[in-house]
C-alpha positions in Angstrom: 7.1 -18.4 -3.8 4.9 -21.4 -3.7 5.5 -24.5 -5.8 2.4 -23.7 -7.9 3.5 -20.1 -8.5 7.0 -21.3 -9.4 5.6 -23.8 -11.9 3.4 -21.1 -13.5 6.3 -18.7 -13.9 8.5 -21.5 -15.4 5.7 -22.5 -17.7 5.3 -18.9 -19.0 9.1 -18.7 -19.5 9.0 -21.9 -21.6 6.0 -20.7 -23.5 7.7 -17.4 -24.5 10.8 -19.4 -25.6 8.6 -21.8 -27.7 6.7 -18.9 -29.3 10.0 -17.1 -30.3 11.7 -20.2 -31.7 13.3 -19.5 -35.1 12.2 -15.8 -35.0 15.0 -13.4 -34.3 15.0 -10.1 -32.4 11.3 -10.3 -31.7 11.5 -11.4 -28.1 9.9 -8.2 -26.8 6.9 -8.5 -29.2 6.3 -12.2 -28.2 6.6 -11.4 -24.4 4.3 -8.4 -24.4 1.8 -10.0 -26.8 1.6 -13.0 -24.6 1.1 -10.9 -21.5 -1.6 -8.9 -23.3 -3.3 -12.2 -24.3 -3.2 -13.4 -20.7 -4.9 -10.2 -19.6 -7.3 -9.6 -22.4 -5.5 -6.3 -23.5 -4.7 -5.0 -26.9 -1.3 -4.4 -28.6 -0.2 -2.0 -31.3 2.8 -3.1 -33.4 4.6 -0.3 -35.2 7.2 -1.1 -37.8 8.0 -1.2 -41.5 6.5 -3.9 -43.8 7.9 -7.4 -43.9 9.2 -7.7 -40.3 6.9 -10.5 -39.2 4.1 -8.6 -37.5 1.5 -11.1 -38.7 3.8 -14.0 -37.7 3.7 -12.8 -34.1 -0.1 -12.8 -34.1 -0.3 -16.3 -35.7 2.1 -17.7 -33.2 0.4 -16.3 -30.2 -2.8 -18.1 -31.3 -0.8 -21.4 -30.8 -0.4 -20.5 -27.1 -4.1 -21.5 -26.6 -5.2 -25.1 -26.9 -8.6 -24.1 -28.4 -7.2 -21.1 -30.1 -8.4 -19.7 -33.4 -7.0 -16.7 -35.3 -8.5 -14.0 -37.6 -6.2 -11.9 -39.7 -7.2 -9.0 -42.1 -5.3 -6.4 -44.0 -7.2 -3.1 -43.9 -7.7 -0.7 -46.7 -9.8 2.4 -47.1 -12.5 0.3 -48.9 -12.8 -2.3 -46.1 -16.3 -3.0 -45.0 -17.7 -4.4 -41.8 -18.7 -7.7 -43.6 -15.0 -8.5 -44.1 -14.3 -8.4 -40.4 -17.5 -9.3 -38.7 -19.0 -11.7 -41.3 -21.5 -11.4 -44.1 -25.2 -10.7 -43.6 -27.4 -13.8 -43.3 -29.7 -13.6 -46.3 -31.8 -16.4 -45.0 -32.4 -14.7 -41.6 -33.2 -11.5 -43.4 -35.7 -13.1 -45.8 -37.3 -15.6 -43.5 -37.2 -13.7 -40.1 -36.5 -10.2 -41.1 -33.5 -10.2 -38.8 -30.4 -8.2 -39.6 -27.6 -10.6 -38.4 -24.2 -11.6 -39.5 -22.7 -15.1 -40.0 -19.7 -14.7 -37.7 -18.2 -18.2 -37.8 -14.6 -17.8 -38.9 -14.6 -14.1 -38.5 -13.4 -11.7 -35.7 -16.3 -12.2 -33.3 -15.5 -15.9 -33.0 -11.7 -15.7 -32.9 -9.2 -16.0 -30.0 -6.4 -13.9 -31.5 -7.2 -11.1 -33.9 -4.6 -9.4 -36.1 -5.6 -6.3 -38.0 -2.9 -4.9 -40.2 -2.9 -1.2 -41.4 -5.5 -0.5 -38.8 -5.6 3.3 -39.4 -7.1 2.7 -42.8 -10.3 1.4 -41.2 -13.5 3.4 -41.7 -15.7 4.8 -38.9 -18.2 1.9 -39.0 -15.4 -0.6 -38.4 -13.7 1.5 -35.7 -16.9 2.1 -33.8 -17.7 -1.7 -33.7 -14.1 -2.5 -32.7 -14.4 0.0 -29.8 -17.3 -2.0 -28.4 -15.5 -5.3 -28.8 -12.3 -4.0 -27.1 -14.2 -2.3 -24.3 -16.9 -4.7 -23.4 -15.6 -8.0 -25.1 -19.0 -8.4 -26.7 -20.4 -8.1 -30.3 -23.9 -7.0 -30.9 -25.3 -9.1 -33.8 -28.7 -7.9 -34.6 -30.7 -8.1 -31.4 -28.3 -10.6 -29.8 -25.2 -9.7 -27.7 -22.4 -12.3 -28.2 -19.6 -12.7 -25.8 -16.4 -12.4 -27.8 -13.7 -15.1 -27.0 -11.0 -12.7 -28.1 -8.0 -13.0 -25.9 -5.8 -10.6 -27.8 -6.2 -7.9 -30.4 -3.1 -7.0 -32.3 -3.2 -4.0 -34.5 -0.3 -3.0 -36.7 0.8 -0.3 -39.1 4.0 1.1 -40.5 2.7 4.6 -39.5 1.1 6.2 -36.5 -2.5 7.6 -36.6 -2.7 11.1 -37.9 -4.4 14.0 -36.2 -7.8 12.6 -37.0 -9.6 12.6 -33.6 -11.8 9.6 -34.7 -8.7 7.3 -34.4 -7.7 8.4 -30.9 -10.2 6.4 -28.9 -9.1 3.1 -30.4 -5.4 4.0 -30.3 -5.7 4.9 -26.6 -7.1 1.4 -26.0 -4.0 -0.2 -27.4 -2.4 -0.5 -24.0 0.9 -2.0 -25.1 2.8 -0.4 -28.0 5.7 -2.2 -29.5 8.1 -0.9 -32.0 9.8 -3.6 -34.2 12.4 -3.1 -36.9 14.5 -5.1 -39.3 16.9 -7.8 -37.9 20.1 -6.0 -37.0 22.6 -8.5 -35.6 24.8 -10.1 -38.3 24.6 -13.7 -36.9 20.8 -13.5 -36.5 20.6 -12.2 -40.1 22.7 -15.1 -41.4 20.6 -17.7 -39.7 17.4 -16.0 -40.8 18.2 -15.9 -44.5 19.4 -19.5 -44.5 16.5 -20.9 -42.5 14.2 -23.1 -44.6 11.8 -24.2 -41.9 8.2 -23.3 -41.8 8.0 -20.3 -39.4 4.2 -20.5 -39.5 4.1 -24.0 -38.1 2.9 -24.5 -34.5 6.0 -24.2 -32.3 4.3 -24.8 -29.0 4.3 -28.3 -27.3 0.9 -29.5 -26.4 1.8 -29.5 -22.7 2.5 -25.8 -22.7 -0.7 -24.8 -24.4 -3.3 -22.9 -22.3 -6.7 -24.4 -21.8 -9.9 -22.5 -21.3 -10.1 -23.7 -17.7 -6.6 -22.5 -16.9 -7.2 -19.2 -18.5 -10.3 -18.5 -16.4 -8.5 -19.7 -13.2 -5.6 -17.4 -13.9 -7.9 -14.4 -14.4 -9.2 -15.0 -10.9 -5.7 -15.4 -9.6 -4.6 -12.0 -11.0 -7.4 -10.4 -9.0 -5.7 -11.5 -5.8 -2.5 -9.6 -6.6 -1.9 -6.5 -4.4 -0.3 -3.2 -5.1 1.8 -2.2 -2.1 1.7 1.5 -1.1 5.5 1.7 -1.7 5.0 0.6 -5.3 2.1 3.0 -5.8 4.4 5.8 -4.7 6.8 4.8 -7.5 4.0 4.8 -10.0 3.2 8.3 -8.9 6.8 9.3 -9.1 6.8 8.0 -12.7 3.7 10.1 -13.4 5.4 13.2 -12.1 8.6 12.4 -14.1 6.5 12.2 -17.3 4.7 15.4 -16.5 8.1 17.2 -15.8 9.3 16.1 -19.2 6.0 17.4 -20.7 6.6 20.8 -19.1 10.2 20.9 -20.2 9.2 19.9 -23.8 5.7 21.5 -24.5 6.0 20.6 -28.2 5.7 16.9 -27.3 2.4 15.2 -26.6 3.1 13.2 -23.5 -0.6 13.1 -22.4 -1.4 9.9 -20.6 -5.1 9.3 -19.9 -6.4 8.2 -16.5 -7.8 5.1 -18.3 -4.3 4.2 -19.5 -2.8 4.5 -16.0 -5.6 2.4 -14.5 -5.3 -0.3 -17.1 -1.5 -0.2 -16.8 -1.8 -1.0 -13.1 -4.0 -4.0 -13.9 -1.2 -5.1 -16.4 1.4 -4.8 -13.6 -0.7 -7.1 -11.4 -0.8 -9.6 -14.2 2.9 -9.3 -14.7 3.5 -10.1 -11.0 1.1 -13.1 -11.1 2.6 -14.7 -14.2 6.1 -14.3 -12.6 4.9 -16.3 -9.6 4.2 -13.4 -7.2 1.1 -12.0 -5.5 2.4 -8.5 -5.0 3.5 -6.0 -7.6 7.3 -5.3 -7.5 9.1 -2.1 -8.5 10.6 -4.4 -11.3 7.2 -4.9 -12.9 6.9 -1.1 -13.5 9.6 -1.4 -16.1 6.9 -2.8 -18.4 5.4 0.7 -18.6 8.1 1.7 -21.1 5.9 -0.1 -23.6 2.6 1.6 -22.4 3.3 5.3 -22.0 4.5 6.5 -25.5 2.3 7.5 -28.4 4.8 8.4 -31.2 8.5 8.1 -32.0 9.3 11.4 -30.3 7.5 10.6 -27.1 8.9 7.0 -27.3 12.4 8.5 -27.0 11.3 10.6 -24.0 9.6 7.7 -22.3 12.8 5.6 -22.8 14.7 8.3 -20.9 12.1 8.4 -18.1 12.2 4.6 -17.7 16.0 4.6 -17.7 15.9 7.2 -15.0 13.4 5.1 -13.1 15.5 1.9 -13.5 18.7 3.6 -12.3 17.4 6.0 -9.6 13.8 5.2 -8.5 13.0 1.5 -8.7 14.9 0.5 -5.6 15.6 4.0 -4.1 19.0 4.1 -5.7 18.9 7.9 -6.1 17.9 8.5 -2.4 20.5 6.0 -1.3 23.2 7.7 -3.3 22.3 11.1 -1.8 22.5 9.5 1.7 25.9 8.1 0.9 27.1 11.6 -0.3 25.7 13.1 3.0 27.5 10.6 5.1 30.7 11.2 3.2 30.3 14.9 3.9 29.7 14.2 7.6 32.8 12.1 7.7 34.8 14.8 6.0 33.4 17.4 8.4 34.4 15.2 11.4 38.0 14.8 10.0 38.2 18.5 9.4 37.0 19.3 13.0 39.6 16.8 14.4 42.3 18.3 12.2 41.5 21.9 13.2 41.2 20.9 16.9 44.6 19.2 17.0 46.5 21.5 14.6 49.6 23.0 16.3 49.4 26.7 17.2 51.5 29.1 15.2 53.3 32.0 17.0 54.1 35.3 15.4 56.7 37.6 16.8 58.2 40.8 15.5 61.9 41.6 15.4 64.5 43.6 13.6 64.2 41.3 10.6 60.5 41.6 10.5 57.7 39.1 11.5 58.8 35.7 12.6 56.5 32.6 12.3 57.1 29.5 14.4 55.2 26.6 15.9 54.4 26.7 19.6 56.5 23.7 20.7 56.7 24.7 24.4 54.6 21.7 25.5 55.6 19.3 22.7 56.7 15.9 23.6 60.4 15.8 22.7 63.1 13.1 22.6 66.8 13.7 22.3 68.7 11.9 19.5 72.5 11.9 19.2 73.7 14.0 16.3 70.2 15.4 15.7 69.1 17.1 18.9 65.6 17.4 20.3 63.1 15.7 18.1 59.3 16.1 18.0 56.7 13.7 16.6 54.2 14.6 14.0 51.0 12.7 13.4 48.7 12.8 10.3 45.2 14.1 11.2 43.4 12.4 8.2 44.0 9.0 6.7 47.2 9.3 4.6 49.0 7.2 2.0 52.7 7.1 1.4 54.5 10.5 1.5 57.8 9.2 0.0 58.5 7.2 -3.1 61.1 5.3 -1.0 58.6 4.3 1.7 55.5 2.9 0.1 53.5 2.2 3.3 50.9 4.6 4.6 52.2 7.4 6.9 51.7 6.7 10.6 54.1 9.2 12.2 57.0 11.5 11.4 59.9 12.3 13.7 61.8 15.4 12.9 64.4 17.7 14.6 62.6 20.6 16.3 65.0 23.2 15.1 64.8 22.0 11.5 61.0 22.0 11.7 61.0 25.6 12.9 63.3 26.6 10.0 60.8 25.2 7.5 57.9 26.8 9.2 59.8 30.2 9.3 60.2 29.9 5.5 56.6 28.8 4.9 57.8 25.6 3.3 60.8 23.5 2.6 62.4 20.1 2.4 63.5 18.5 5.7 65.1 15.2 6.7 62.7 13.1 8.8 62.3 9.5 10.1 59.1 7.9 8.8 57.0 5.4 10.8 59.3 2.8 12.4 62.2 3.5 10.0 64.6 4.9 12.6 67.9 4.0 10.9 67.5 6.0 7.8 66.1 9.5 7.2 64.0 10.5 4.2 63.4 14.0 2.8 59.9 15.3 2.6 58.4 18.7 2.1 56.5 20.4 4.9 54.3 23.5 4.3 52.1 25.9 6.0 48.8 26.2 4.1 46.6 29.3 3.8 45.1 28.6 7.2 48.6 28.4 8.7 48.2 24.7 9.3 51.2 22.4 9.1 50.7 20.0 6.2 52.5 17.4 4.1 51.6 16.1 0.7 51.3 12.4 0.0 52.7 11.0 -3.2 49.3 11.5 -4.9 49.5 15.2 -4.1 46.8 15.3 -1.4 47.3 17.7 1.5 47.5 16.0 4.9 47.4 18.2 8.0 49.7 17.3 10.8 49.7 17.7 14.6 52.6 17.9 17.0 52.5 15.3 19.7 52.2 16.7 23.2 49.4 17.1 25.8 45.8 17.0 24.5 45.0 20.4 23.0 41.3 19.8 23.3 39.0 18.8 26.1 37.8 15.3 26.9 34.2 16.5 26.0 35.4 17.5 22.6 37.0 14.1 22.0 33.9 12.4 23.2 31.9 14.4 20.7 34.2 13.3 17.9 33.7 9.7 18.9 29.9 10.0 19.1 29.8 11.6 15.7 31.9 8.8 14.2 29.6 6.2 16.0 26.6 7.9 14.5 28.1 7.8 11.0 28.9 4.1 11.5 25.4 3.3 12.6 23.7 5.1 9.7 26.1 3.6 7.2 25.3 0.1 8.5 21.6 0.8 8.3 22.0 2.1 4.8 24.1 -1.0 3.7 21.5 -3.3 5.2 18.7 -1.4 3.3 20.7 -1.8 0.0 21.1 -5.5 0.7 17.4 -5.9 1.3 16.5 -4.1 -1.8 19.0 -6.1 -3.8 17.4 -9.3 -2.4 14.0 -8.0 -3.3 15.1 -7.3 -6.9 16.8 -10.7 -7.2 13.6 -12.4 -6.2 11.9 -10.9 -9.3 14.6 -12.2 -11.7 14.6 -13.5 -14.3 11.5 -11.6 -15.4 9.3 -13.1 -18.1 8.3 -9.7 -19.7 10.9 -7.0 -19.0 13.6 -6.0 -21.4 17.0 -7.0 -20.2 18.6 -3.6 -20.9 16.4 -2.1 -18.2 17.0 -4.9 -15.7 20.7 -4.5 -16.4 20.4 -0.8 -15.5 18.9 -1.8 -12.1 21.7 -4.3 -11.6 24.5 -1.9 -12.5 23.0 0.9 -10.3 22.7 -1.5 -7.3 26.3 -2.7 -7.9 27.5 1.0 -8.0 25.7 1.6 -4.6 27.4 -1.5 -3.1 30.8 -0.2 -4.3 30.1 3.3 -3.0 29.1 1.9 0.4 32.2 -0.3 0.5 34.3 2.8 -0.1 32.5 4.7 2.6 32.9 1.8 5.1 36.6 1.7 4.3 36.9 5.4 4.8 35.1 5.1 8.1 37.4 2.3 9.2 40.4 4.4 8.2 39.1 7.3 10.2 38.4 5.1 13.2 41.8 3.5 13.1 43.4 6.9 12.8 41.5 8.2 15.8 42.5 5.2 17.9 46.1 5.7 16.8 46.1 9.3 17.7 44.4 8.5 21.0 47.1 5.9 21.8 49.9 8.3 20.8 48.6 11.1 23.0 47.8 8.8 25.9 50.4 6.0 25.9 49.7 3.0 28.1 
C-alpha cells in the first residue's frame, strides 16, 4: 500500500469516527452512508421512529466542506414544490417559462434526506428516479446537474406491493436496518448526554473538498476486480438462488442492475481502504445490498455468514482437503497395520478349534523366570496403555506362552514389560478383534493393533510404497498450510476495514484460526505416523 493510499484509508477511518461521535450503535449506518456518499449511491434506512435517522443524514452533510443538506418528511399530500422548489411566478409571467426556484431545495443540495419516502406520490417518485439515475434535474427547458452526493430515504415500514414503488426501491443500493439503543452502558450515556448532537462533529482538516471528491471518483475507476474475486461473487449469487429455490415463498430476486452497481460499490470500498484491487473481504458489504424485507434480510444474513466462514478465503475447500488428507493418513496407517499384523493359526483337536499366533519366525529372547519372550509393537500412534505408566506406548515385551493363552481365549489380562521398564511388569488386556488382529486398548479406550517383531512380513516394495504415500501426504499438507498462511496474510492486509461489520470479519478470523488448528493437528498426526514408521523400521532392521 502506497503512502497516499494509506493516508486516504486513515482519513476515512477518522472521518467515520468523527461522524459517529456521541451517537451510539449507529456505526454501520454512518459507515455505509459515507461509502454511499463517496460513490454517489443511495441508502434506505429502515427502523422505528425516533432512532436518529435524520441525524445520520445531517451529520453526513458535514463530511463535505461545501456541503448543504435538504430534509423533508413526506406525507400523502406532499407536492413537487416542497421538494424541488416553488414555481417562478416572474419567469412564468414575463417569459412564459415553467421553471422552479431550486435554491435551498433538493436540486441544489449535497445530502438529501427524505423521511417516510413511501408516502410520496407518482409525480415526486418519477422526478426522483431521474435525479437518482442521471444526477440531473430538468427545470423547464434546462437540465441542471445535481450536486447530490447522497440520497438517504427512510421509513419505519417497507414498500407495499405497489409496483410503482419498486423502481425507486431497487435504486436504494444500500439498505440499513437500525433499531433502538440496546446496550445498557450506551443507553446510560445517551440519556445523560446534554451535548448538541446536531452540531458539526467533523474537524475542518477531515472535510472533503470538491477537488478531492472528483479526484477520488477517478481513482475508483482504476480499481480492478480479480477473476478469483469475481468467482466468489458468482458463488454468492448461486448461494442466494439456492436459498430462493429452497424457500419459494421468499422474494430473493436481485436485479442485474443491483449486482452491477454492487460491484462498483465493492471497487469503491477497496479504494477507500487504500487498495487498487477488490478483496474477498470487500464482498462482506453485500450483506447490506441484497435484502429487500425482514424475511429476506434474515436469509441474506445466513448467506453472508456462510460466505464469511466458508467461501471468502476458501475455508470450506481447505477444510475438505484437510479431511481428505486425514482420511489418506488413516488409510495408510490401516494398510501398514494390516500388512504387519501377525498371522493367526487355526488348528482342530479333540477339544475343538484352537487359535494361536504364528510365532515360528518371531524374534524371541529368553528371560530367567519367564521363559521365551516376544516383542510387540503398536502399529498406529498410541498413548499410554496403563494408568501406572503415563508415557506413550513404544513396545511391549511378553512371555510367548502367556501371549498364546490370551489369544486362545480371545482376550485376557497378561503381565508385560512396557517400553524400557524392564524391572517391573504391568498388567494389560490383549484382545483379538473381529478381524482376528491382536490389539490393545489405550487408557482412552482406543483400539491399537499390534505386530510381533520378527522378519519383515511385507516386501521392500510395499514398504517403499508406504513411505511414498506418507511423503505425498506431507507434501500436500505443507502446500495446504502455505496456502492458508497466504490467505490469512491477504485477509490481514484488508484489516481493519472501514466499512465492514466486525461480526462478519470475526467469522473470517475464527474460521481461519480453526483451519490453522486443524492443520496443526494434521501435521502432528503426520509427524507421529512418521516417527512410528521409523521406529518400526529400526526395530525390524536393527543397526
